[in-house]
C-alpha positions in Angstrom: -0.3 -0.1 -0.1 1.6 3.3 -1.1 1.8 6.3 1.5 -1.2 8.6 1.7 -0.5 12.2 1.3 -1.6 14.8 3.9 -5.1 16.8 3.7 -4.3 20.5 4.1 -7.3 22.4 5.5 -6.8 26.1 4.7 -8.2 28.9 6.7 -8.9 32.4 5.3 -8.0 35.7 7.7 -10.3 38.7 8.0 -12.1 39.8 4.9 -11.7 36.9 3.0 -13.1 33.5 2.2 -11.7 30.0 1.2 -11.2 31.8 -2.4 -7.8 33.5 -1.2 -6.2 30.5 -1.2 -6.8 29.5 -4.9 -3.3 29.4 -6.1 -1.8 27.4 -3.2 -4.9 25.0 -3.7 -3.9 24.6 -7.2 -0.3 23.9 -6.3 -1.1 21.6 -3.7 -3.6 19.2 -5.4 -1.1 19.2 -8.5 1.0 17.5 -6.0 -1.3 15.0 -4.9 -2.6 16.5 -1.8 -6.1 16.9 -0.8 -7.0 20.4 0.1 -10.1 22.0 1.6 -10.6 25.5 1.6 -13.1 26.4 4.1 -15.0 29.4 4.7 -15.7 30.7 8.2 -19.1 31.7 9.2 -20.0 35.2 7.3 -16.6 34.6 5.0 -16.6 34.0 1.5 -20.0 32.4 0.2 -20.9 31.4 3.6 -24.5 32.7 3.9 -24.2 33.6 7.7 -24.9 37.3 8.1 -21.6 38.4 10.0 -23.9 40.2 12.4 -25.4 37.4 13.8 -22.0 35.9 14.5 -21.4 36.6 18.2 -18.6 34.0 19.5 -15.7 32.5 18.0 -17.4 29.2 18.3 -20.0 30.3 16.1 -17.3 31.8 13.8 -15.2 28.7 13.6 -18.1 26.3 13.6 -17.8 25.1 9.7 -14.2 24.4 10.5 -14.7 22.3 13.7 -18.0 20.6 11.7 -15.5 19.6 9.3 -12.8 18.2 11.0 -15.3 16.3 13.3 -16.8 14.3 10.2 -13.3 13.6 8.7 -13.3 9.8 8.2 -11.3 7.7 10.6 -8.6 7.5 8.1 -7.6 11.2 8.9 -7.0 10.8 12.3 -3.4 11.1 13.4 -2.3 7.9 14.8 0.7 7.8 17.4 2.5 5.2 15.9 5.1 6.0 13.0 4.1 2.7 10.9 0.8 3.4 11.2 1.0 7.4 10.1 2.6 6.2 6.8 -0.8 4.5 5.7 -3.3 7.2 6.8 -3.9 10.7 5.5 -3.2 13.3 8.3 -4.8 16.8 8.6 -2.5 19.8 8.3 -4.4 23.3 9.1 -2.8 26.4 7.4 -4.3 29.6 8.6 -3.6 33.4 8.0 -4.8 36.6 9.7 -7.3 36.1 12.4 -7.7 32.8 10.8 -4.8 31.6 12.8 -6.8 32.0 16.0 -9.5 29.4 14.2 -6.6 26.9 13.6 -5.4 27.1 17.3 -9.2 26.5 18.6 -9.4 23.6 16.0 -6.1 22.1 17.5 -7.4 22.3 21.0 -10.6 20.7 20.0 -9.3 18.0 17.8 -5.8 16.8 19.4 -6.1 13.7 17.7 -6.9 14.6 14.0 -4.4 17.6 13.9 -0.8 16.5 12.4 0.6 20.1 12.1 -0.4 23.9 12.0 0.9 26.3 9.7 0.7 30.0 10.5 1.0 32.4 7.8 1.4 36.3 8.9 -1.3 34.8 11.4 -2.7 35.8 15.0 -1.3 33.4 17.2 -2.3 33.3 20.9 -1.4 30.0 22.9 -5.1 29.3 23.9 -7.1 31.3 21.6 -9.5 34.3 22.6 -10.1 33.6 26.3 -9.6 37.2 27.9 -10.3 40.6 26.9 -6.3 41.0 27.0 -6.2 38.2 24.3 -9.1 40.0 22.3 -6.9 43.2 22.5 -3.6 41.2 21.1 -5.2 38.8 18.6 -7.8 41.0 16.7 -6.7 43.4 14.0 -6.7 47.0 14.8 -7.6 49.7 12.0 -7.9 53.3 12.5 -11.4 54.6 12.6 -11.2 56.5 9.3 -10.7 53.2 7.6 -13.6 51.3 8.9 -17.2 51.5 8.9 -18.6 50.0 12.1 -22.1 47.8 12.2 -24.0 47.4 15.5 -26.1 44.7 14.9 -26.9 43.9 18.7 -27.9 47.5 19.0 -26.5 51.0 19.3 -25.4 50.8 23.2 -23.6 47.5 22.4 -20.0 47.0 20.7 -19.7 46.8 17.1 -20.5 43.3 15.7 -18.7 43.7 12.5 -16.2 46.1 11.1 -16.1 46.9 7.4 -12.7 48.0 5.7 -13.5 50.8 3.5 -13.2 50.2 -0.3 -10.4 52.5 -0.7 -8.2 50.9 1.9 -9.0 47.2 0.9 -5.7 47.2 -1.2 -3.0 48.7 1.0 -4.8 46.7 4.1 -5.5 43.2 2.6 -3.5 42.7 -0.8 -0.8 45.1 -1.0 1.5 42.4 -2.7 -1.3 40.6 -4.6 -1.2 40.7 -8.5 -4.0 42.5 -10.2 -6.1 39.0 -10.8 -6.5 38.8 -6.9 -7.8 42.3 -6.8 -10.1 41.3 -9.6 -11.4 38.3 -7.7 -11.8 40.4 -4.6 -13.9 42.9 -6.4 -16.2 40.4 -8.0 -16.7 38.7 -4.6 -17.5 42.1 -3.5 -20.6 42.4 -5.7 -22.0 38.9 -5.2 -21.5 38.3 -1.4 -23.2 40.5 1.1 -20.4 41.8 3.6 -17.9 39.7 2.4 -15.4 42.0 3.9 -16.8 42.4 7.6 -14.9 40.7 10.6 -17.0 39.1 13.0 -15.8 40.6 16.6 -17.0 38.1 19.2 
């Protein structure tokens, strides 16, 4: 029996969706790996209204659901000789997707072989305290954002939208034009795609 390749689960950052991994997905699949590009709640093409997402548990639900339903063969086995015959899960996250990766690692210790953080927020135990939220979530100048108060005007904002004129500088400053085109197309078809749920 040949050695099975790993299963990469790619987790987007703030203001993105699974679409942002299209180049890496193509390269990994071309090398024979299984790849899943997940859309977190309210991100990408996920239909969830970002203003209804109140916790990271809700935000991460698509990722946690995916990992919980993986076949037995995709769990990590402690014996080296067994590892070579079973596919293993590698999580990769960027931006605040790093916090989602950490959350999944804690929830599914037996299923995650490795985690890769690409310019990602990294807190050892995810968001547990107010200080973690301050350290782990992006902060943007007030003139670059529009806040939505989905829980009411007296409560903190539920989402923050990066103004269109700042999206390239903040989210894709080194990206080629085709990525910007993809973002612009998604913006026309996906309600609030650039909004960041703030638990």
